N, C-alpha and C positions, 0 to 999 in steps of 0.2 A: 857142033861145039858152041857156035854163037848162040845157039838157042838155050843151051844149059847156062850159060853166064848170064843171058838176060833174065832166065827164071830165078836164079838166085840173087839176082840184083833186085828184083821185084819183091822177092820175101824181105829182103834186108830194109828196103824202104818202107814196106808195111809195118814191120817191128819196130821201127823208128818213129812211124806216125803214132803208133799206139802208146808208146812210152811218152811221148810228147803229150797226148791226149790226157794220160793219167797225172802227169805232173801238174797239167792245168786244173783238173778237178779235185786233187789231193788224193793220197794213198796212205794207209788202205782205205777202202770204202767202208763207212760206218753205217749198219742198218738200224732201224727203229728198235727198241727194247720191246720184249714181249709183255703181254699183259701180266703175265705172273712176276716178272722182274720189276714191272712198275709197281705192283701192290706191295711189293715187300721192301719198297726203297724207304717207307716212311717209319716203321717200327721203332728205331731208336728213338725218335720224338715222343711217341706214345708212351714209351717206357719213362720217359723224363716227367710225364705229366702225372702217372698214376702209379701207384705202388701194386702190389699183387691183388687180385680180385679179394674182396673182404676185408681189405684194410683202410681204415680212415686215419689221414694224417692230420694231426691237430697238435698246436703249441699248447703251452700252459695257459697263455693268456686266452686263447680262443676256447680251451674248456672252461676256465673261469667266466667268460662271457657268455657261454653258451648255458650256464647254469647246470653243469653236470657235475653230479657229487660222485666221489669216488670212496669204495670201501673194500677191505679184504674180505674174500669169502672165507667161510668158517663153518664149524660144526656147531650143533645146538640142538635144542629140544623143540619139536612141532608141537604147538600146542591144539589140543582137540578140546571139543566142548559139545554139550547139547543145550536144548532151548528149553525153557520152562515157562509156562504163562503164569501171569500173577496180577497181584493189584495192589494199590498203595493205600495203607491204612495208617492212623495216627500211632505214634509210639505209645504203648499202654504207660510207660514210666513217665509219659509227659501230659497225662490228662489229668485234670483237677476238678472236683465237684463241689460247689457251694451248697452245703445242706444243713438242715436242722433235725432234731429228733423230739423236740417238744410241739405241742399245739401251739400255735402263734398265729398272727396277722402280720402281713408283710405292709410296712410303713413306709419303706424308702427303697427306691431302685436306683442306684447311681451309675450303672453301667448299662450300654446298649449293645446289640449284636456287632461283633466285629471290633469292639473297643479293646485297646491294649490296656493289660493291668500289670501290676507288679505283685511279686508275693508279699503277703500280709497288708495288702492295700483293702480299706474298707469299701465293699461293694454293694452292700444292702443293709437294711434295719428291720428289726421285727420288734413286735410287742407280745410279751407271753406272762401269764400268770405263774407259770411253772418257773421262768427266769426270776420273776420278781421274789418268788418264795425262796429260790436258792440264795439269792443276793442277801434276803433278809436273814435267812437262816446262818449265812456266813458272818454278817455283821454282828448278831446275836451271840454267836461263837466267839467271835473276836473279843466282844465286850467282857464275857464270861471269863475267858482266858486270862485277859489282862488282870482282872480282879484276883482270880485263883493264884496267877504267877506272883502277885504283890503280897498276898496274904501268906503265900508259901515262903517268900523272902524274910517277912518279918517273924515267921515261927521258927525259922531256921536260927535266927539270931536269938531268939528267947530261949529256944531249948538248950542253946550253948551255956546260957547263963541259968539254966535250970529254973526259970520262971514258969515255963510250960512244960507239961509233962510230956514224956516221949510219946505216949499213945495218941494224944492229941495233934502232935507234929505229924506224926504217920497219917493220920486222916486228912490232914492238911494237904500233905504231899500227893495222897491218892487222888483227893480232889483236882489238884493243880493237873496231875497227869492226864485225868479225864477230860478236863477242859481243853488241854492240848490237842488230844485225839479228835475230839469233836470239832476243833477248828480246823484241823488238817483235812478230815473228811468233808467239811463244808468247802473247803478251797479246792479239792479235786473234783468236786462235783461241778464247780464253777468252770474248772478246766475242761471237764467233758463236755460243757455246753458251748465251749468255744472261746470263753475269755481269757486274755492274755495276762501275764503277770503284772503289768503296768495297769492294765484296768482293774485287776483285783485290788491292786494297792491303794487305787485311787477311789473305790468305793466309799470309805467314810466320808468323802469330801463331797460326795454327788448328792443333789437334792432328792427327796424321797420319790417324787413323780418320775425320775428317770430309772427307777429300779426296774421297771417292766420293760425297758428297752435294751436289746441286744444288738450290737453291731457284728456284721458276718464279715470275714475277711477272705481274701484270695488265697489259697493254698499254694499256688505256684504262679510263676510269671508266664504271661502268654496272651491270647486273644479269647474273647467271650465266643464262643461258637453256638451256644444255645442259651435262651432264657425261657424258662418253663414256667415262670408265675407271673401273675399281674399284680398292680398295685392294689393293696386293700384285699388281696387273697387270703384264705384261710389254709394254713399249711401244717404238716406234721400230724398226719392221722395217727391214732394211737398205735404203738408198735412198729411203724413204719417211718422210714427216712424220706424226707421230702427235700427235693433239688430245686434250687433257685437258678444257679447258673452251671453250665459246663465250660470249662476252661481248658484250651489246647495250646500246647507250645509246640510250633512245627519246626523248630531248629533241627530236629531229627525226627525222621519218619521211617516207618517200618515197610519192607516189601514182603508181603505174603504170597508165597510161591507154592504151586501144586505140582509136585514131582511124582513121576511114574514109580511104580515098584522096580522096573528093570533099571532105572537111574539112580534110585536112592541109595544105593550102597556106595556110590562113587561120590557122595556129597558129604563134606566134612565141616564141622564148625571151625570158623576162622578163616576160611578160604574168601577171596575176593570175587564177586561176580559182576558182570557188566549189565546195566539195566538199561533198556531202551523203551521209551514211551511209543505205545502203538499210534500211528497215524502222525507222528511228528519226528524230527531228527534229534530230540532230546535225548542224551544218554549220560551215564554217570556210573561211578563204581559203588558197590554196597558190600559190607561184610556179613557174612551168614554167622548168626548169633545162636540159633536154635534148628536143630533137626529132629523132627518128631519121630518116636520109636514106634508110632502106631499108624495104621492106614486108616483113611476116612471109610466109614462104612458103606456110603453110598457110591462115592466117586472112585474109591480104591486106590487114592493117591495119598502121599505123604505130604504133610505140611513143613515147608521149610521157611524161617523167618530171617531176613538180612535187614540190617540197620543202615539206612542212608542220610549222610549229612545234607543238611537242607536249609543253611544259613540265610540264603537269599529268598527261601520261601517259593521257589520256582516249582517244586513238585507239589501237587495238590492230592490231598487224600481221595480216593475213589478212581483215580487214573489206572487204566488197564496198561499193563508192561509185559515185556518178554526179557526173561533173564538168560544170558549166556553163562551157564554154569561149566568151569573148567574140569576137564578129566585129567588123569595121568599122562604126562607128556610122552612123546616117542622121539627117541635120540636119532640123529643123523649125523653123518660124517662131514657132508658139505651141503648147506643151504643157504638160498639167497632170499632177498625180498622178492616179491613177485613184480615189483616196478622195475627189476633189473632184466626182466625176462621180455624179448620182442619176438615175434614170429616172423620169420623171413623164408618165403617160399615153403609154408607149411611146416618148418622146422623151428623149434625153441632155439633161441640164440642168445648169447651173453656177449658183452663187449670187455674183452680184457685189455687192459692197459699194458702198453709197452713203450720202447725208448721215444718212438716218433708219434705214437697216438693210440689207435684202438685196433685190435683184431676182432672181427666178427667170427664168433666160435660156436659152431652147432653143439648143443648139449642134449642129454637124455635126462628127463626129469622122472621123479618118482612120487611120493607122498607129499601132501600139503595140507596147510591150514588156512585160516584167513588171511594172513600176511605174508608168510614164508613158503617156499617149495624146495623140495629135496632135489639135489643134482645127483644123479646116479653115475653119469659118465660126461667126459668132455672138461671138466673143470676140478682142479685140485684146491685143497685148502690152503689159504696163504696168496693165491693169486688176487691182485687187485682188479676190480670190476666197475663199470659204471652202474649207479644204483637210481639215479635221478635224471629225469630228462632224456632217458635213453631212445626216445622216439625220433630225436633228432639225428642219432648216430644211424639208426634204421633208416631214415630218409636219405642220408648220405650214400649208405650202401646200395641202395635201390637205384639212386640216381647214377652212381658209378657203373652198376650193371647195365642200366639201359644206355650208357654212353658206348659201352664196350659191345653191346648187342648192333647198334648202328654202325661201328666200325667193321 
């Protein structure tokens, strides 16, 4: 019996020692967390730093400072075109030639190559026997006409008082009319030689030795591009026109294009074409004014002429150019500028504006032209997207994805 009592007493004492030790070290015992529990302890902080993948949080001030421009997606017409080679030539309506049709000697040349001239300005002087004869004929006809008109006026007064017979009066009137006709013919001959009204009116006061001299005037304003005679040269061979100067006005210039038979049916007069000079960055717009209905026998191309404003004379005749000739447009429900598209992980992406910033949204593209591209899926008309400096948004998305990858 004593042994049983001693056994239970020992058990009780052991339990007491265990309880005392547990109170000393703390109860319940806490074991270290597993690796999985430790890794999942931080996500709330990560959620606070980043939005969903592909989202960039930007304020209005940050958007403005980054130079990002916004625009709504919309439909429109894709602009197609083809290229046509050509060259620049002077405008045929702005070329003037100083010439004569009489046999003469060049006595004065007032302009040199490249000089600027105004319309009606004297550029040269010649001496010609034909000019002297025409002026003399005019002066004689003028004197005869003045005399006959005076006699006619006197006869008209006398016939009214019956001092002169009616037959004599009629002969006087016929003579006066004939003198007037000869005077008009002599004046027209001088006009054909290039004399102006003021020069003809001033002939009676000119000295006789000046009758053989004729001054030649510029028919248009422009610059002297060619001088074809020398001082003292003989010009005006019988039946031919001799040119002294060629004057060109380059305020407008022509673009001479060669268009293939396959494309000529799409070209219309009045359309605007974009001109680029070969080998330079120069470009300008020109308007088509002529589409030839015929094909060149050798090249089998059709000739198209466009007029190009050239007030600063930047474009020079002889320059080889390429023209972008527009074709009929292709309609598209949604299209955006190519600058709005960025490629992320090999996928075309646009950045759609939302309340907090931008959503990087993958899209499927379709047809395109030089500036715009059609969006087939992923974007609807009316949504606002970034169209300028979108590369900064792409950089933010790639940076965010890199940080998530490290986590």
